[in-house]
N, C-alpha and C positions, 0 to 999 in steps of 0.2 A: 711268536706270531708267524704264520705261514707267509711266504713271499707273495702268493697270489692275493692275500687279503690285505697286504700292506698298502695304505693309501699313498699314492704317488702323484696322481694327475689332477690338475686343477680343471675347473669346468671349461675354461676357454680352450685349453689344450684338447680335452675330450671332444668338444664341439668341432674343432678343426679336424681331428682325426676322422670323425664320422660325417663331416659336412652337414651338421645339424645346428639348429638355433639353441642357445642356452635355455630358452623357455621350454623346449622339448624335454630336456633333462629334468627341469624342475617339475614338469607335468608328470614324468615317469616316477619321480620321487613322491609327488602328491598322490599318485595312484597306488603307491606302495610297491612298484616294480623295482625300485632301487633304494638303497639306504647308504648313501655316501657318508663317509666320516666327516665330521666338522672339526676343523682346527682353526681356532681364532676366528670363527664365523665363516671361513671359506670351506666350500665343499671340496673334498679330495676323494678321488675315485681310484680303486684298486684294479689290478689286472682282472680279478674276478668280476668286478663291476663292468669292466670293458667287455668281457665275454657275454655278460648278461645284456648289455646294451646291443651288442652285435646280434644276439638272439632276438631281442625285441624288434630291432630294425628289420631283420630278416622276415619275421612274422608279419609286421605291419606293412612294410614297403614292398617286399618281394611276393608275399603270399596273400596280402590283402586282409589279414586278420584284424578285427576291431579290438579295442582295448579290453572289452569284457572277455573276448576269446583269448587274448594274450594273458590275462589274469588266470584263466582256467588252465591254459597250457603251462604257464610258469609254475603254478601250484602242483600240477601233475608231474612235471619234470622234477621238482623238489621232492615230491613223495617217492618217485621212482628212484632217485639218487639215495634217499634215506633207506628205502627197502634194499637197495643194492648193497649199501654199507652193512646193514644188518645181516644180510645173507652171507656176505664175506666173513663177518665176524663169526657167524654160526659155522661156516665151513672150516674156519681156522680152529674153532673149538672142537669140532668133530674130528678133524685131522689130528689134533694133539691127543684127544681121547683115544682114538684108534691106535695111534703110535704108542701111547702109554700102555694100552692093553696088550698090544703085540709084544712090546718089550717085556712085560710081566710074564707072558706065556713063554717067551724064549728063556727068560731067567728061570722060571719054574721047571722047564724041560731040562735045562742043564743042571739044576740043583738036585733033580731026582737021581741023577747018576751016581 
């Protein structure tokens, strides 16, 4: 499991960190913005969750975005991250393919001698 996804923080600690009410986090969970892990009935938040909370609070408190807007922005952000990962995978594949073809041409050139 990646460290950023490891659930470490209980709801009370997260609320203190961000100066928010626990009901706010429950609302974010109900809206589908967060999916904290549950261990023995307690919600545990990961570093990744904290980054998402920070983003949500920035959008709502600092920029005045409503919950529907937050939902759209979070979905777009997720889609962009997915596309970015896919693009990196494609670039890695192309790099390996080009390197392989180049190596084959070099080998063929030296084998002809």
